[in-house]
C-alpha positions in Angstrom: 0.0 0.0 0.0 1.6 3.3 -1.0 2.7 5.6 1.8 0.8 8.5 0.3 -2.5 6.6 -0.1 -4.9 7.5 2.8 -6.4 4.5 4.5 -8.4 6.7 6.9 -9.3 10.3 7.3 -5.9 10.9 8.8 -2.7 11.0 6.8 -0.8 7.8 7.4 2.9 7.3 7.7 4.6 4.1 6.7 7.5 2.2 8.3 8.4 -1.2 6.9 5.3 -3.4 7.2 3.5 -0.9 9.5 1.2 2.0 8.5 0.2 4.3 11.3 -2.6 6.9 11.6 -4.1 9.1 14.3 -2.3 10.9 17.1 1.4 10.0 17.8 1.8 6.9 20.1 3.3 9.0 22.9 0.3 11.4 22.9 -2.5 8.8 22.7 -4.2 7.0 25.6 -4.2 3.8 23.7 -2.9 2.0 20.6 -5.1 0.0 18.3 -3.3 -2.5 16.1 -5.1 -3.9 13.2 -3.7 -6.9 11.3 -4.7 -6.6 7.7 -2.9 -9.8 6.9 -5.2 -11.6 9.3 -8.3 -10.1 7.6 -7.0 -11.3 4.3 -6.3 -14.8 5.7 -9.8 -14.9 7.3 -11.4 -14.0 4.0 -9.5 -16.7 2.1 -10.3 -19.3 4.8 -14.0 -18.5 4.5 -13.8 -18.5 0.7 -12.3 -22.0 0.8 -15.0 -23.2 3.2 -17.8 -21.9 0.9 -16.3 -23.1 -2.4 -17.6 -23.1 -5.1 -19.7 -20.1 -4.0 -18.3 -16.7 -4.4 -17.1 -15.1 -1.1 -18.0 -11.5 -0.8 -17.1 -9.2 2.1 -19.4 -7.1 4.3 -17.3 -4.1 5.4 -20.0 -1.8 6.8 -19.6 0.3 10.0 -16.1 1.6 8.9 -15.0 -2.0 8.2 -16.3 -3.1 11.6 -14.2 -0.4 13.2 -11.0 -1.3 11.4 -11.0 1.4 8.7 -13.1 0.8 5.6 -10.6 2.1 3.1 -7.8 -0.1 4.5 -10.0 -3.2 4.5 -11.4 -2.6 1.1 -8.0 -2.0 -0.4 -6.5 -5.2 1.1 -9.4 -7.5 0.2 -9.7 -6.1 -3.3 -6.0 -7.0 -3.9 -6.7 -10.4 -2.4 -9.3 -11.1 -5.0 -12.6 -10.1 -3.4 -15.0 -9.1 -6.2 -18.1 -8.0 -4.2 -18.5 -5.7 -1.2 -21.5 -4.9 1.0 -21.8 -1.7 2.9 -24.6 -0.1 4.9 -25.2 3.2 3.1 -24.1 5.5 0.3 -21.5 7.3 2.3 -19.7 4.0 2.9 -20.1 3.1 -0.7 -18.5 6.3 -1.7 -15.5 5.6 0.5 -15.1 2.1 -0.9 -15.4 3.2 -4.5 -12.7 5.8 -3.9 -10.1 3.1 -3.3 -11.5 0.2 -5.4 -12.7 0.6 -9.0 -13.5 -2.9 -10.1 -15.5 -4.7 -7.4 -19.3 -4.6 -7.2 -20.6 -2.6 -4.2 -24.1 -3.3 -2.8 -25.8 -0.9 -0.3 -27.6 -3.0 2.3 -29.9 -0.3 3.6 -31.2 0.2 0.1 -32.1 3.5 -1.6 -33.2 6.5 0.3 -35.8 8.7 -1.6 -34.3 10.8 -4.4 -30.9 9.2 -4.2 -31.1 6.9 -7.3 -28.9 9.1 -9.4 -26.1 8.9 -6.8 -26.0 5.1 -7.1 -25.5 5.6 -10.8 -22.8 8.2 -10.3 -20.8 6.0 -8.0 -21.6 2.8 -10.0 -22.9 1.0 -6.9 -26.1 -1.1 -6.4 -29.0 -0.7 -4.0 -30.3 -3.7 -2.2 -34.1 -3.2 -2.8 -36.2 -4.2 0.2 -39.6 -2.8 -0.5 -42.2 -2.4 -3.3 -42.2 1.4 -3.1 -38.5 1.5 -3.2 -38.5 -0.9 -6.2 -41.0 1.3 -8.1 -38.8 4.4 -7.6 -35.7 2.5 -8.7 -37.4 1.1 -11.8 -38.7 4.6 -12.7 -35.2 6.0 -12.5 -33.7 3.2 -14.6 -36.5 3.7 -17.2 -36.0 7.4 -17.6 -32.2 7.5 -17.3 -31.3 4.3 -19.1 -29.2 3.2 -16.2 -28.3 -0.5 -16.3 -26.0 -0.8 -13.3 -28.1 -3.4 -11.5 -29.6 -3.9 -8.1 -30.1 -6.7 -5.5 -33.6 -7.8 -4.5 -33.9 -8.6 -0.8 -36.6 -11.2 0.1 -37.5 -11.5 3.8 -37.6 -15.1 4.9 -37.9 -14.6 8.6 -35.9 -11.6 9.9 -38.9 -9.2 9.6 -36.7 -6.2 9.1 -36.0 -5.4 5.5 -37.1 -7.2 2.4 -40.1 -7.8 0.3 -42.4 -10.7 1.3 -42.1 -14.2 -0.2 -45.5 -13.6 -1.9 -44.3 -10.3 -3.4 -41.2 -12.0 -4.6 -43.2 -14.8 -6.3 -45.4 -12.2 -8.0 -42.4 -10.3 -9.3 -40.6 -13.4 -10.6 -42.0 -13.2 -14.2 -40.2 -9.9 -14.6 -36.8 -11.7 -15.0 -37.9 -12.8 -18.4 -37.5 -9.2 -19.6 -34.1 -8.5 -21.2 -33.3 -5.5 -18.9 -34.8 -6.7 -15.7 -31.9 -5.3 -13.7 -31.8 -7.8 -10.9 -28.1 -8.8 -10.4 -28.6 -10.6 -7.1 -31.4 -12.3 -5.1 -30.7 -12.3 -1.4 -32.1 -12.9 2.1 -30.6 -12.8 5.6 -30.5 -15.3 8.4 -32.0 -14.4 11.8 -30.4 -17.1 13.9 -27.4 -18.5 12.1 -25.2 -18.2 15.3 -27.5 -20.9 16.7 -27.0 -23.8 14.3 -29.8 -25.9 15.7 -32.4 -23.2 15.7 -35.4 -24.4 13.6 -35.7 -21.0 11.8 -32.5 -21.7 9.9 -33.9 -24.6 8.1 -37.2 -22.8 7.5 -35.3 -19.8 5.9 -33.2 -22.1 3.8 -36.3 -23.9 2.5 -38.2 -20.6 1.8 -35.3 -19.1 0.0 -34.8 -22.3 -2.0 -38.3 -22.1 -3.2 -37.9 -18.4 -4.3 -34.5 -19.2 -6.0 -36.3 -21.7 -8.2 -38.6 -18.9 -9.5 -35.5 -16.7 -10.1 -33.4 -19.3 -11.8 -30.4 -17.8 -13.5 -30.1 -14.9 -11.0 -27.2 -15.3 -8.5 -28.4 -15.7 -5.0 -27.0 -15.1 -1.5 -28.2 -16.0 2.0 -25.3 -16.8 4.3 -23.7 -14.3 6.7 -20.6 -15.1 8.7 -22.2 -17.9 10.8 -24.3 -19.0 7.9 -21.1 -20.0 6.1 -20.9 -22.8 8.7 -24.4 -24.1 8.2 -23.4 -26.2 5.2 -23.7 -26.0 1.4 -27.5 -25.6 1.5 -26.9 -22.2 3.0 -24.1 -21.1 0.6 -26.1 -20.6 -2.6 -24.0 -18.7 -5.2 -22.5 -16.2 -2.8 -21.7 -15.9 0.9 -21.5 -12.6 2.7 -19.2 -12.8 5.8 -18.7 -9.7 7.9 -17.7 -10.0 11.5 -15.8 -13.2 11.0 -13.4 -11.4 8.7 -12.4 -9.3 11.7 -11.9 -12.1 14.2 -15.3 -12.5 15.8 -16.1 -16.2 16.3 -18.8 -17.3 13.8 -19.2 -20.6 15.7 -20.1 -19.6 19.3 -19.4 -22.3 21.8 -16.8 -23.9 19.6 -13.1 -22.9 19.0 -12.8 -19.8 16.9 -11.7 -20.7 13.3 -10.8 -17.1 12.6 -7.5 -15.4 13.2 -7.6 -12.5 15.7 -7.4 -9.1 14.0 -7.3 -6.3 16.6 -5.1 -5.7 19.6 -6.0 -2.8 21.9 -3.5 -1.5 24.4 -4.0 1.3 26.9 -1.4 3.5 28.5 -1.0 3.6 32.2 -1.3 7.3 33.2 -0.9 6.8 37.0 -0.4 4.3 39.8 -2.6 4.9 42.8 -2.8 3.4 46.3 -6.3 3.0 47.8 -6.7 2.1 51.5 -9.0 -0.8 52.5 -12.7 0.2 52.6 -12.5 3.2 50.3 -14.4 3.3 47.0 -13.2 3.8 43.4 -14.9 5.6 40.6 -18.3 7.0 39.8 -21.2 6.0 42.0 -18.8 4.6 44.6 -19.8 1.1 43.3 -16.5 -0.7 43.9 -15.0 -1.0 47.4 -11.4 -1.9 48.1 -11.6 -5.1 50.3 -7.9 -4.7 51.1 -5.1 -2.1 50.6 -5.2 -1.9 46.8 -2.9 -0.7 44.1 -4.5 0.6 40.9 -3.2 1.2 37.4 -5.2 4.1 35.9 -5.3 3.7 32.1 -6.1 6.5 29.6 -8.9 4.7 27.8 -12.7 5.0 28.4 -16.1 4.7 26.9 -15.4 7.7 24.6 -12.9 5.3 23.0 -15.3 2.5 22.7 -14.2 0.7 25.8 -17.8 0.0 26.8 -19.1 1.3 30.1 -21.0 -1.9 30.6 -17.7 -3.6 31.2 -17.4 -1.8 34.6 -16.6 -3.6 37.8 -18.7 -3.1 41.0 -19.0 -4.9 44.3 -21.5 -7.3 42.7 -20.2 -7.5 39.1 -16.8 -8.7 38.2 -16.4 -6.7 35.0 -13.8 -7.0 32.3 -10.2 -8.0 32.7 -6.9 -6.7 31.2 -3.5 -8.2 30.8 -0.9 -6.3 32.8 2.7 -7.4 32.8 1.6 -10.8 31.4 -1.0 -11.4 34.1 -4.8 -11.1 34.0 -6.1 -8.4 36.3 -9.6 -7.2 36.9 -11.1 -3.7 36.5 -12.0 -1.7 39.6 -14.9 0.7 39.4 -16.9 2.2 36.6 -15.5 2.8 33.2 -15.5 6.5 32.8 -15.3 8.6 29.6 -11.6 8.7 29.4 -10.2 6.4 32.1 -10.4 3.0 33.6 -8.8 1.6 36.8 -7.3 -1.9 37.0 -6.5 -3.7 40.2 -2.8 -4.7 40.0 -2.4 -5.4 43.8 -1.3 -9.0 43.1 1.6 -8.0 40.8 5.1 -7.2 42.1 5.5 -3.6 43.1 7.7 -2.7 40.1 5.7 -4.8 37.5 3.8 -1.9 36.1 4.7 1.8 36.0 3.4 5.0 34.6 3.7 5.0 30.8 3.5 1.2 30.5 1.0 -0.3 28.1 -1.6 -2.9 29.2 -3.6 -5.2 26.9 -7.3 -4.6 26.9 -8.1 -6.8 23.9 -5.7 -9.2 22.4 -3.7 -12.3 23.1 -5.8 -14.8 25.0 -8.3 -12.0 25.9 -10.2 -11.8 22.6 -12.9 -9.5 21.3 -15.6 -12.0 22.1 -14.5 -12.4 25.7 -14.6 -8.7 26.2 -18.0 -8.6 24.6 -19.3 -11.2 27.1 -17.8 -9.2 30.0 -19.7 -6.1 28.7 -22.9 -8.0 28.2 -22.8 -7.7 24.5 -21.2 -9.2 21.4 -17.9 -8.8 19.5 -19.7 -7.0 16.7 -20.6 -4.1 19.0 -17.1 -4.1 20.5 -15.4 -3.7 17.1 -17.8 -1.1 15.8 -17.4 1.0 18.9 -13.6 1.4 18.6 -12.9 5.1 18.9 -10.8 7.6 16.9 -8.5 8.8 19.6 -6.2 5.8 19.4 -2.9 5.7 17.8 -3.6 3.1 15.0 -1.1 0.7 13.6 -1.9 -1.3 10.5 0.1 -4.5 9.9 0.5 -5.2 6.2 2.7 -7.5 4.1 
């Protein structure tokens, strides 16, 4: 990746196999390291698992917090031919760094934006009859033939035309310029492989695919890739798994970890037994306690729900190679970590501690915060010094 090619809004600098963005490391409260090689390896592994189906990439939400330009550039070079994003602003950013791949906009077409899809040469995912009518009117008057996906709802009850509407529209594909380049649906419960809705959705979508014979089809998200060939259709659409989230909860993670988050210790503090720590005085020192105060907080995406109280254990961090627990509420810019059990000189002001990374993965942190790895990744803030590892 050229040193003068921006991979985020910031100007990057390049040193060997590292590209850095954001504030200088010495000025930042934390460093976020993103392994682009691991993202590429995860995409290739998913592609092999889904062969012969095409493996696309869902890179919405700023590439799941990892930087949409960097991710799109890497995966395009790796051979990815189709990207999915949430909205036109994301599509614009991807198109700025990749000219060849198809780009689908999952949230569809907002009113009076059809011409922008044509300008960017990107495709809406049509999920309603009114939306379809507006798109077809634009294509008819403008002569645009860039294509669109048709989203059929098979059980999510979110976006998508109904199965009956899809069946009624099916004869249109006999027209020479019908404009449907992809037929798709979306799993509701693919993370739960034994959930009966998975099989129901596969069957419903199979029935619709028969009516749209000749049109490429797609159903599987990250976890759907692991539901077997019946879910693969012609294209799979992994997202979070590309970024290291486990697509097979309860089983070993087949994906390589992608992000490492380190926070800088800004102070070491001694707290007498019986005193409280942090907002709401919700954590009480049960012994004379030594704390490492770290310059990362919920403004950086270190979720407040990961806080520790007298009744909730909270998240952990790795300090000097050892797991240590949080103490008190996560505040906007700071967290406190109980390092009492470490040797006195094991951690000092200015040291870095691992908040996500190593054997403390993004999914584990998600559980500690009462959420999922998806939310953890997409919450990652902009104040970190960012390091991109590239070949």
